[in-house]
C-alpha positions as CSV (number, residue, x, y, z in Angstrom):
1,X,147.5,21.0,100.8
2,X,150.1,20.6,98.1
3,X,153.0,18.1,98.5
4,X,156.5,19.5,98.6
5,X,159.1,17.8,96.5
6,X,162.9,18.4,96.6
7,X,164.7,17.8,93.3
8,X,168.5,17.3,93.4
9,X,170.2,17.3,90.0
10,X,173.3,19.0,88.6
11,X,171.6,19.5,85.2
12,X,169.7,22.8,85.1
13,X,167.7,21.5,82.2
14,X,166.5,18.4,84.2
15,X,165.8,20.5,87.2
16,X,163.6,22.9,85.2
17,X,161.8,20.0,83.4
18,X,161.0,18.4,86.7
19,X,159.9,21.7,88.2
20,X,157.6,22.4,85.3
21,X,156.0,18.9,85.4
22,X,155.6,19.0,89.2
23,X,154.2,22.5,89.3
24,X,151.7,21.5,86.6
25,X,150.7,18.6,88.9
26,X,150.0,21.0,91.8
27,X,153.2,20.3,93.8
28,X,155.5,22.7,95.5
29,X,159.1,22.3,94.3
30,X,162.4,22.9,96.1
31,X,165.6,22.6,94.0
32,X,169.2,21.8,94.7
33,X,172.2,21.6,92.4
34,X,174.0,18.7,94.0
35,X,174.1,16.6,97.2
36,X,175.8,19.2,99.3
37,X,173.3,21.9,98.2
38,X,170.5,19.3,98.8
39,X,171.5,18.9,102.4
40,X,171.6,22.7,102.8
41,X,168.1,22.9,101.5
42,X,166.9,20.2,103.8
43,X,168.2,22.1,106.9
44,X,165.4,24.6,106.4
45,X,162.6,22.4,105.0
46,X,160.9,19.1,105.3
47,X,159.8,17.9,101.8
48,X,157.3,15.0,101.4
49,X,159.5,13.4,98.7
50,X,163.0,13.7,97.3
51,X,164.0,13.1,93.7
52,X,167.7,12.8,93.2
53,X,170.2,12.2,90.4
54,X,173.1,9.8,91.2
55,X,176.0,11.2,89.2
56,X,176.7,14.8,90.5
57,X,179.7,16.8,91.5
58,X,180.8,17.5,95.2
59,X,178.4,14.9,96.6
60,X,176.8,12.2,94.4
61,X,173.3,10.8,94.9
62,X,174.5,7.8,96.9
63,X,176.3,10.1,99.4
64,X,173.3,12.4,99.5
65,X,170.9,9.5,100.2
66,X,173.3,8.1,102.9
67,X,173.4,11.5,104.6
68,X,169.6,11.9,104.5
69,X,169.1,8.4,105.9
70,X,171.6,9.2,108.7
71,X,169.5,12.2,109.8
72,X,166.7,11.3,112.3
73,X,164.6,14.3,111.1
74,X,164.7,13.2,107.4
75,X,165.3,9.5,107.3
76,X,161.7,8.6,106.6
77,X,161.3,10.8,103.5
78,X,160.8,8.7,100.4
79,X,163.6,9.1,97.9
């Protein structure tokens, strides 16, 4: 079974580069444009790993990580 990875980055170019590399490696990829969107994506999914940028609008990577770690359902996901 393929692992699911959530990528959170405000740069469309970086998101697409990560997506291409991860898909080539046989992973399933979920994408979010910033921390707020990342939390929205997490509401309906349970990825195996999260890759996040730090410097993003609306909610930066530190705020996103803090919110993920504060949620019992997602706190154990490697970031």
